[in-house]
C-alpha positions in Angstrom: 33.9 -13.4 -41.9 33.4 -10.7 -38.9 30.5 -8.2 -39.3 31.4 -4.9 -38.4 28.5 -2.5 -36.1 27.2 0.5 -38.4 28.5 3.8 -37.0 25.6 4.7 -35.1 25.2 1.3 -33.5 27.0 0.1 -30.2 29.4 -1.4 -30.5 28.6 -4.6 -28.2 25.0 -4.5 -28.9 23.3 -8.0 -28.7 22.1 -9.2 -31.4 18.1 -9.3 -31.2 17.7 -13.0 -30.3 19.8 -12.6 -27.3 17.3 -10.5 -25.9 14.5 -11.6 -23.3 11.2 -11.6 -25.6 9.7 -9.1 -23.7 12.1 -6.9 -24.7 11.8 -7.4 -27.9 8.3 -7.4 -28.1 8.3 -3.7 -26.7 6.0 -1.7 -28.1 6.9 0.4 -30.9 4.1 3.0 -30.7 1.0 3.9 -28.0 -1.6 1.8 -30.4 0.6 -1.3 -29.6 0.8 -0.4 -25.9 -2.1 -2.8 -23.9 -3.9 -1.5 -20.8 -4.0 2.1 -19.5 -6.8 2.7 -21.4 -7.6 6.1 -19.2 -4.2 7.1 -19.2 -3.8 6.7 -22.9 -7.2 6.4 -25.0 -7.5 8.7 -28.2 -8.1 12.4 -27.3 -6.7 11.8 -23.5 -4.4 14.9 -22.4 -1.5 12.6 -21.7 -1.9 10.9 -25.5 -2.4 14.2 -27.3 0.6 15.7 -25.4 2.6 12.9 -26.5 1.3 12.2 -30.2 2.6 16.4 -30.6 5.9 16.1 -29.0 4.6 18.4 -26.6 5.3 16.5 -23.6 6.7 17.6 -20.0 8.0 16.8 -17.0 6.3 13.7 -15.3 6.5 11.3 -12.2 4.5 7.7 -13.3 3.2 6.0 -10.5 2.4 1.6 -11.1 3.2 -1.3 -9.9 5.9 -3.6 -11.8 5.1 -4.5 -15.7 2.4 -2.0 -16.5 4.4 -0.2 -19.5 6.4 3.0 -17.0 9.4 2.3 -18.9 7.7 1.8 -22.3 6.1 5.1 -22.0 9.3 7.0 -21.3 10.4 5.1 -24.8 7.8 6.1 -26.5 7.6 9.8 -24.9 11.6 10.2 -26.1 10.5 8.9 -29.8 7.3 10.8 -30.1 9.5 14.0 -29.1 12.7 12.7 -31.6 14.7 13.5 -28.1 17.7 11.9 -26.7 16.5 8.8 -23.9 18.7 8.6 -21.3 18.1 5.9 -18.3 19.4 5.4 -15.7 18.1 3.4 -11.7 18.2 4.6 -8.4 19.1 1.7 -7.1 22.7 1.4 -9.2 23.2 5.5 -9.6 24.7 7.3 -7.6 25.3 11.7 -7.2 28.3 11.7 -9.3 26.8 9.6 -12.1 23.5 12.1 -12.1 25.7 15.1 -11.8 27.8 13.6 -15.7 24.1 12.4 -17.0 22.7 16.0 -16.3 26.1 17.4 -17.9 25.3 15.8 -20.6 21.9 16.3 -21.1 22.8 20.9 -20.7 25.4 20.2 -23.5 22.8 18.6 -26.0 20.0 21.1 -24.6 22.6 24.4 -26.0 22.8 22.6 -29.4 19.1 22.7 -30.0 18.6 18.8 -28.7 16.2 17.8 -26.2 16.8 14.8 -23.5 13.6 12.3 -22.0 15.9 11.4 -18.6 14.0 8.1 -17.3 14.7 7.9 -13.6 13.6 4.0 -12.7 12.3 3.8 -8.9 13.2 7.3 -8.7 11.8 6.8 -4.8 14.9 5.2 -3.8 17.1 8.4 -4.3 17.3 10.4 -1.3 16.3 14.4 -0.8 19.5 15.6 -1.8 20.3 13.3 -5.5 16.4 14.7 -6.2 17.0 18.5 -5.4 19.8 17.8 -8.3 17.2 17.7 -10.9 15.2 20.6 -10.2 17.4 23.4 -11.9 17.5 21.0 -14.9 13.6 20.5 -14.9 13.0 24.1 -14.6 15.0 25.2 -17.4 14.0 22.5 -19.7 17.2 21.5 -20.4 15.3 18.0 -19.0 11.9 16.2 -19.8 12.5 14.2 -16.4 10.7 11.3 -16.4 10.7 9.2 -13.4 9.1 6.0 -12.4 8.4 4.3 -8.8 6.0 1.5 -7.6 5.6 3.8 -4.5 3.3 6.5 -3.6 5.6 9.9 -4.8 3.3 11.6 -1.9 5.5 9.5 0.8 8.7 9.1 -1.4 9.5 12.0 -3.4 10.0 15.7 -2.1 7.4 17.8 -2.3 9.8 20.4 -4.6 10.4 17.7 -7.1 6.5 17.1 -7.0 5.9 20.4 -7.6 7.8 20.3 -11.2 6.2 17.0 -12.2 2.6 15.5 -12.9 1.4 12.2 -11.6 0.3 9.8 -13.8 -1.2 6.6 -12.1 -0.9 3.7 -14.1 -2.7 0.7 -13.4 -2.1 -3.4 -13.5 -2.9 -4.8 -16.6 -6.3 -6.7 -16.8 -5.7 -10.6 -17.5 -7.2 -10.2 -20.7 -5.3 -7.5 -21.7 -2.1 -9.7 -21.1 -3.6 -12.3 -23.2 -3.4 -9.9 -26.3 -0.1 -9.4 -25.6 0.7 -12.9 -25.4 -1.1 -13.6 -28.7 0.8 -11.3 -29.8 4.4 -12.5 -28.9 2.9 -16.4 -30.2 1.9 -14.6 -34.1 5.1 -12.0 -34.5 7.5 -13.9 -37.0 10.2 -10.9 -36.5 10.5 -10.3 -33.0 8.2 -13.1 -31.7 7.7 -16.9 -31.2 6.0 -17.0 -34.8 8.4 -18.9 -36.1 9.0 -21.4 -33.7 5.8 -23.4 -34.4 4.4 -22.9 -30.7 0.6 -24.2 -30.0 -1.3 -23.2 -26.7 -4.5 -23.0 -26.1 -6.6 -19.9 -24.7 -7.4 -21.7 -21.5 -3.7 -21.5 -20.4 -2.7 -18.2 -21.8 -5.3 -17.3 -19.2 -3.2 -19.3 -16.9 -0.1 -17.0 -17.9 -1.8 -14.1 -17.6 -3.6 -14.6 -14.6 -0.2 -15.8 -12.8 1.6 -12.5 -14.4 -0.4 -10.7 -11.6 -0.8 -7.7 -13.8 2.7 -7.6 -15.0 2.8 -7.7 -19.4 6.6 -7.9 -18.7 5.9 -11.2 -16.0 4.2 -13.0 -18.7 5.8 -12.6 -21.7 8.9 -14.4 -19.7 6.5 -17.0 -18.8 5.6 -17.5 -21.9 9.2 -17.7 -23.1 9.9 -20.6 -20.4 7.0 -22.6 -21.2 8.0 -22.3 -24.9 11.4 -23.7 -24.2 10.1 -26.4 -22.2 7.6 -26.9 -25.0 10.4 -27.9 -27.4 10.9 -31.3 -26.4 7.3 -31.8 -26.8 6.7 -30.9 -30.4 6.2 -27.1 -29.4 2.7 -27.5 -27.5 2.4 -26.0 -24.0 0.5 -28.4 -22.2 -1.3 -28.2 -19.1 1.6 -30.2 -17.2 4.7 -27.8 -19.2 2.7 -25.0 -17.6 2.5 -26.3 -14.1 6.1 -26.6 -14.3 6.3 -22.7 -15.1 4.0 -21.7 -13.2 4.9 -23.3 -9.5 6.0 -20.9 -8.3 3.9 -18.1 -8.8 3.9 -15.0 -6.3 1.5 -12.0 -6.0 2.4 -8.4 -5.7 2.8 -7.4 -1.7 5.4 -4.4 -0.4 6.6 -5.7 3.4 7.2 -1.6 4.1 5.7 0.0 0.8 2.2 0.6 -0.5 0.8 -2.2 -0.8 1.4 -3.2 2.9 -0.5 -0.3 4.2 -3.1 -0.5 1.7 -4.1 -4.5 2.6 -3.6 -3.9 5.9 -6.4 -0.9 5.8 -8.5 -3.6 3.9 -7.9 -5.9 6.6 -9.0 -3.2 9.5 -12.5 -1.9 7.4 -13.4 -5.8 6.6 -13.6 -6.0 10.2 -14.9 -2.6 11.4 -18.0 -3.1 8.9 -19.1 -7.0 9.8 -17.7 -8.7 6.8 -16.4 -12.1 7.9 -15.0 -12.9 4.3 -13.6 -9.6 2.8 -11.7 -9.8 6.0 -10.8 -13.2 5.9 -9.7 -13.2 2.0 -7.3 -9.6 3.0 -5.8 -12.0 6.0 -4.5 -14.7 3.5 -3.4 -12.2 1.2 -1.1 -10.8 3.6 0.3 -14.1 4.5 0.1 -14.6 0.7 2.4 -12.1 0.5 4.9 -12.8 3.4 3.6 -10.3 6.2 4.9 -11.4 9.4 1.9 -12.6 11.3 3.3 -11.7 14.6 2.3 -8.0 12.9 -1.1 -9.5 12.3 -1.6 -10.5 16.1 -0.7 -7.3 16.6 -2.8 -5.5 14.6 -6.2 -7.8 15.2 -5.7 -7.3 18.9 -5.7 -3.4 18.1 -8.7 -4.1 16.1 -10.5 -5.8 19.0 -9.9 -3.0 21.2 -10.4 -0.5 19.2 -14.0 -1.2 17.1 -15.1 -4.1 19.3 -14.4 -3.1 22.8 -16.9 -3.2 25.4 -19.4 -4.4 23.1 -18.3 -7.6 23.3 -15.0 -8.4 25.5 -14.4 -11.6 24.5 -12.9 -10.5 20.9 -9.9 -8.8 23.0 -9.0 -12.3 24.8 -9.7 -14.1 21.9 -7.7 -12.0 19.7 -4.8 -12.3 23.1 -5.1 -16.5 22.9 -4.4 -16.4 19.4 -1.1 -14.6 20.0 -0.5 -16.3 22.5 -1.2 -19.9 20.5 0.6 -18.3 17.4 3.7 -18.1 19.4 3.7 -21.3 20.5 2.5 -23.1 17.2 4.2 -21.0 14.7 3.3 -21.4 11.5 1.2 -23.1 9.5 -1.0 -24.5 12.4 -0.8 -20.7 14.5 -2.4 -18.9 11.2 -5.5 -20.7 11.4 -5.8 -19.7 15.1 -5.2 -16.3 14.3 -7.8 -16.6 11.3 -10.3 -17.8 13.7 -9.4 -14.5 15.4 -10.0 -12.6 12.7 -13.5 -14.0 11.5 -15.1 -13.8 15.1 -14.1 -9.8 15.2 -15.7 -9.3 12.0 -18.8 -11.4 13.5 -19.3 -10.1 16.8 -20.8 -6.7 17.7 -19.2 -3.1 17.4 -18.1 -0.5 19.2 -15.5 2.5 19.2 -17.0 4.1 22.0 -14.3 3.6 24.6 -12.2 4.5 21.9 -14.0 7.2 21.4 -14.4 8.4 25.0 -10.6 7.1 25.5 -9.7 10.4 22.8 -11.7 12.9 24.8 -10.8 12.6 28.2 -6.9 12.6 26.7 -8.3 16.1 24.8 -9.4 17.6 28.1 -6.2 16.9 29.2 -4.7 18.8 27.1 -6.6 21.7 26.9 -7.7 22.2 30.4 -3.9 21.6 32.1 -2.9 20.8 35.5 -6.1 20.2 37.6 -6.1 20.1 41.7 -6.9 16.5 42.7 -10.2 17.5 44.6 -9.5 17.4 48.7 -11.6 14.5 49.0 -10.2 12.2 46.7 -6.6 13.2 47.7 -4.4 10.4 49.9 -4.0 11.4 53.3 -1.7 9.4 54.8 -0.1 11.9 57.9 -1.5 14.3 60.3 -0.4 16.7 58.5 -2.1 15.5 55.2 -5.3 15.3 57.3 -4.8 18.6 59.5 -4.5 20.3 55.8 -7.8 18.6 54.3 -6.5 15.9 52.4 -9.2 13.3 52.1 -11.6 15.7 54.1 -15.7 14.9 53.3 -14.8 11.9 51.5 -17.7 9.6 51.4 -16.5 5.4 51.0 -18.7 4.0 48.4 -19.4 0.6 49.8 -21.3 2.1 52.8 -23.9 4.4 50.8 -27.5 3.0 49.4 -26.8 0.5 46.4 -22.9 0.9 47.1 -22.6 4.5 45.1 -21.7 7.6 46.9 -24.5 9.4 43.6 -23.7 13.4 45.3 -20.2 13.2 45.2 -17.7 14.5 42.1 -14.6 12.8 41.3 -13.8 15.3 38.5 -11.4 18.4 39.2 -13.1 21.5 40.7 -12.5 23.5 38.0 -14.1 21.2 34.9 -16.9 20.0 36.6 -19.2 16.5 35.6 -18.1 15.5 32.0 -19.5 12.6 29.9 -16.9 10.8 27.7 -17.8 7.1 27.4 -21.7 7.0 25.8 -22.3 3.1 24.6 -23.8 1.9 21.7 -26.7 -0.3 21.4 -25.3 -3.4 20.6 -23.6 -6.3 22.6 -23.0 -6.1 25.8 -22.9 -2.3 25.5 -26.5 -2.8 25.7 -26.6 -3.3 29.4 -23.8 -1.1 30.4 -25.7 2.1 28.7 -28.8 1.3 30.2 -26.7 1.3 33.7 -24.7 4.4 33.1 -27.9 6.6 31.7 -29.7 5.4 34.9 -26.3 6.5 37.6 -26.3 9.7 35.5 -29.5 10.9 35.7 -29.3 10.2 39.7 -26.1 11.7 40.4 -27.6 14.8 38.6 -30.7 15.0 40.6 -28.2 14.0 43.7 -26.5 17.3 42.9 -29.0 19.6 42.2 -31.3 18.2 45.5 
């Protein structure tokens, strides 16, 4: 006997049991959501807006599995609006226009539409602009979801019409609460299947999910299926199979990438080798190209170690060369040792600051003539024009330095860019340069 679908239901709606556990356990109210306490706490501005049905167009920015899609669904439910979802990965401009036209029709009939755009950062500027007039007119309540920083990925026109809400990765404790709920729910979850698992194993699953509730529920579902052959007990052995290929959040071209290289660089600068090593390991674990890390580590030696310890640059170049010869994983250790050395040794950005100051003077003072005494004079004509005239050969001067001779363009006068710090080798450099600068000043005045 065939079962007819109800007129209001999709003709080919899958049975509830065929849906993944994560979809079956999707929260039906704000109280059911785990995590996001800051954003959705009782009495918060967003929660009051959602519960009253007075929602606004918004961008939801957060990592995978933190509740962006669920929150969009709840917005539509509380606002009694039609929920329409499209993916920027799968949809083009023709489909966007079709969805917007249908929303406009509903709007003219007095019905609202919550348009949820997943991965909105993947739409180009033209596609993003298509939403603007509809947001302004109010024919759609636009909800864009993104894992990338909206400041970089979304155009300013769209951002000016939407409020950005930042969602956070869900904590281990909150994920464990979601797993308990799935184990106890006999209607949508695993409550009727006799699954047994202890608290330690649940925390293992929650930790492996890395802040992603959807991923945690998927891991639990896989573990439950494997445990069916073992009397329903999710053992440590069973779980080891499920969690064998666990990975951490990392985007080789997104904000996670740049946040982590920033953390590595600043840990080195802060002389914290343990933190620097952690971020270095995190980036390798996420699949970052070690060659890129070698280049950035060498940059740290130049920018933040400088002449306080010139060995830092040498060690980085040698580590880079070692990695090129050995590859991973053997060469990774050479880079790790370079990171440890840079973080542990004396720091100075005096060379970096001096170079920037010199560049600034070049831009601001224009094309200054080289002083005659410093010019090259390979021909009789040049010599007759005064090229090289008055030049003092330093090796012939007392102590090997012609103190009264300037090396800057005449219109600029003497400048001081390089100010060594009193750390590492620069202590000695500072003593020498301070003495030389004082002697030059005295020679010019005398």
